[in-house]
C-alpha positions in Angstrom: 15.8 187.8 161.0 14.5 190.3 158.3 16.9 192.4 156.5 15.4 195.4 158.1 15.9 194.2 161.5 19.4 192.7 160.5 20.9 196.3 159.6 22.6 198.2 162.4 23.0 201.9 162.5 24.9 204.3 164.7 21.8 204.9 166.9 21.9 201.2 167.6 25.5 201.0 168.4 25.4 203.8 170.9 22.4 202.1 172.6 24.2 199.1 172.6 27.1 200.5 174.7 24.7 202.5 176.9 22.9 199.4 177.8 19.3 200.7 176.2 18.7 197.6 173.9 16.3 194.8 174.9 17.7 191.3 174.9 16.4 190.7 171.2 17.7 193.8 169.8 20.8 193.4 171.8 21.5 189.9 170.3 21.0 191.0 166.8 23.5 193.9 167.5 25.9 191.4 168.7 25.6 189.1 165.8 26.1 192.4 163.6 29.2 193.0 165.5 30.7 189.7 164.7 30.4 190.4 160.9 31.5 194.1 161.1 35.1 194.3 162.5 35.1 198.3 161.9 31.9 198.8 163.8 33.1 196.4 166.8 36.2 198.6 167.0 34.0 201.6 167.5 32.2 199.8 170.1 35.3 198.9 172.0 36.5 202.5 171.8 33.2 203.9 173.2 32.9 201.3 176.0 36.5 202.0 177.2 35.4 205.7 177.3 32.2 204.5 179.7 34.8 202.6 181.9 37.0 205.7 182.3 34.0 208.0 182.9 32.8 205.5 185.6 36.0 205.2 187.1 36.6 209.1 187.3 33.1 209.6 189.1 33.2 206.6 191.4 35.1 208.0 193.9 33.2 211.5 194.0 29.9 210.0 194.5 31.2 207.5 197.3 32.9 210.8 199.0 29.6 212.5 198.5 27.3 209.8 200.0 25.1 209.8 196.7 23.7 206.6 195.1 26.1 206.2 192.0 23.8 203.3 190.8 21.2 205.7 189.9 23.4 208.6 188.7 26.4 207.3 187.1 24.7 205.4 183.9 23.0 208.7 183.0 26.1 210.7 183.4 28.1 208.0 181.8 25.8 207.8 178.7 25.5 211.4 178.3 29.4 212.2 178.6 30.3 209.3 176.3 28.0 210.6 173.5 29.6 214.2 173.8 33.1 212.5 173.6 32.3 210.6 170.5 33.7 212.3 167.5 31.3 213.5 165.0 31.5 215.9 162.0 29.8 218.7 163.5 32.1 218.3 166.6 35.4 217.5 164.9 36.9 220.9 165.9 36.3 220.5 169.6 36.7 218.1 172.3 34.9 218.3 175.3 36.7 217.5 178.9 35.5 217.1 182.3 37.9 218.4 185.3 37.2 218.9 188.7 34.0 216.7 189.2 31.4 218.4 190.8 31.2 221.7 192.4 28.0 222.7 194.3 26.6 219.6 192.9 27.1 220.6 189.2 29.4 218.7 186.7 31.8 221.2 185.4 32.4 220.7 181.8 34.8 223.0 179.5 35.1 223.4 175.8 38.3 224.1 174.1 39.8 223.8 170.7 41.2 220.3 169.8 44.9 220.0 170.2 46.7 219.2 167.1 48.0 215.7 168.4 44.6 215.0 169.7 43.1 214.7 166.1 43.0 211.7 163.8 46.1 213.0 162.2 48.2 212.2 165.2 47.0 208.4 164.8 47.6 208.7 161.2 51.3 209.8 161.5 51.7 206.8 164.2 50.1 204.3 161.7 52.4 205.4 159.0 55.5 205.2 161.1 54.6 201.7 162.2 54.1 200.7 158.5 57.5 202.2 157.5 59.8 201.3 159.9 58.6 197.8 161.4 59.2 196.6 157.9 62.6 197.3 158.1 64.9 194.2 158.4 68.2 195.9 158.9 67.8 199.2 160.0 64.3 199.2 161.9 66.0 202.0 164.4 68.6 204.3 164.9 69.6 203.4 168.4 69.5 199.9 169.7 68.0 198.7 172.8 71.6 197.9 173.9 72.1 202.0 174.6 68.8 202.4 176.3 70.2 205.2 178.6 71.7 207.3 175.5 68.5 206.6 173.7 66.1 208.0 176.4 68.4 211.0 176.9 68.9 211.8 173.1 65.1 211.5 172.3 64.0 213.3 175.7 66.4 216.3 174.6 64.9 216.6 171.2 61.3 216.7 172.7 62.4 218.5 175.8 60.9 216.0 178.0 62.1 213.3 180.3 61.4 210.3 178.4 61.0 206.9 180.1 61.1 203.9 177.9 58.3 201.4 178.9 59.5 198.0 179.9 56.7 195.6 178.1 58.3 192.3 179.1 55.2 191.6 181.1 53.2 191.4 177.9 55.9 189.5 176.0 57.5 192.4 174.3 61.3 193.4 174.4 62.5 196.7 173.2 64.4 196.8 169.9 65.3 200.5 170.2 64.1 204.1 168.9 64.5 206.7 166.3 63.7 210.4 165.8 60.6 211.0 163.7 58.7 214.1 162.7 55.3 214.6 164.5 53.0 217.4 163.7 56.1 219.0 162.1 58.3 218.8 165.3 60.6 216.4 166.7 59.1 213.0 168.0 60.2 209.9 169.1 59.3 206.4 167.9 60.0 203.1 169.9 59.7 199.9 168.6 59.3 196.3 170.5 59.3 192.9 169.3 57.8 189.5 170.6 59.2 186.0 170.5 57.2 185.4 167.3 58.8 188.5 165.4 55.4 190.5 165.9 56.3 194.2 166.1 54.6 197.2 167.7 55.6 200.8 168.1 55.0 203.6 170.6 55.2 207.2 169.2 55.5 210.2 171.1 55.1 213.7 170.1 55.0 216.9 172.0 52.7 220.2 171.4 52.8 223.1 174.1 49.2 223.7 173.0 47.9 220.2 174.2 45.7 220.7 177.3 43.6 217.5 177.2 43.8 213.9 178.2 42.0 211.9 175.4 41.9 208.0 174.8 40.9 206.9 171.5 41.2 203.9 169.3 41.7 204.1 165.5 41.7 201.3 163.3 42.5 201.0 159.5 42.7 197.2 158.2 44.6 195.2 160.3 46.6 198.0 162.0 45.4 199.3 165.1 46.4 202.6 167.1 45.5 203.6 170.6 46.6 207.1 171.3 46.3 209.6 174.2 47.1 213.1 175.3 48.8 213.8 178.5 49.1 217.7 179.0 51.6 218.6 176.2 52.7 215.4 175.3 50.7 212.8 173.1 51.2 209.1 172.9 50.4 206.5 170.4 50.9 202.7 170.5 50.4 200.9 166.9 50.3 197.2 165.9 48.7 194.6 164.3 47.1 192.9 167.0 43.7 192.5 168.4 42.2 195.8 170.0 42.2 193.8 173.3 45.7 193.0 173.2 46.9 196.7 171.9 44.9 198.2 174.8 46.8 196.1 177.4 50.0 197.7 175.7 48.6 201.0 175.9 47.3 200.6 179.5 50.8 199.4 180.6 52.6 202.2 178.8 50.3 204.9 180.2 50.8 203.3 183.8 54.5 203.7 183.6 54.5 207.0 182.2 52.4 208.2 185.0 55.1 206.9 187.3 57.8 208.4 185.7 
């Protein structure tokens, strides 16, 4: 493989996720991803966006009797590119709402809420690094007082807080504490598995938040999945693989939806 072919740029990564590469170039990109973890994390995040877009439109295509096999890849690639963060679009996020109306996709532009920016992921990462390293005082209220913990933090956030049960993934709640999130009261929950591996879930409230956005942030071995659901932002952080952390995020999201 020549040096020119071995180099993989952002356009190659986009084309790889969108399924636009021939077999030879796809193999080259996959070899590149094996050696470049940061690009692999970006591809994983974009792939997740594609999956959520497909899920969002699938039911609508069926109900309208349209051939989603032809339309869906085009919309998926188009919307995923719009949703990927770029320097030019850092001040805005695209969201889709309502599916189709009169055969047209409704897309709205709105300012990016504070918790939807990378700053939210940065706060979650900092909290993870600071508190998971604590031996004697990692939390303020322990798991033996879960009812009190949920009521206390929920009152500070003005939010009916539910403490996710991650036992199905091998993690037990240690407890939680009050933390600042965007200059306001936020909650930090901490979990630990049988091997002593810890992860955190941070919850922050901002009345200006109006969007739901799923993103993956990685810095070194620390990864954060974060999303916005109405006025509340969530972030799960850990030093585990992207797939393992995504499973945690999906489980938290599922339980929060049921609350």
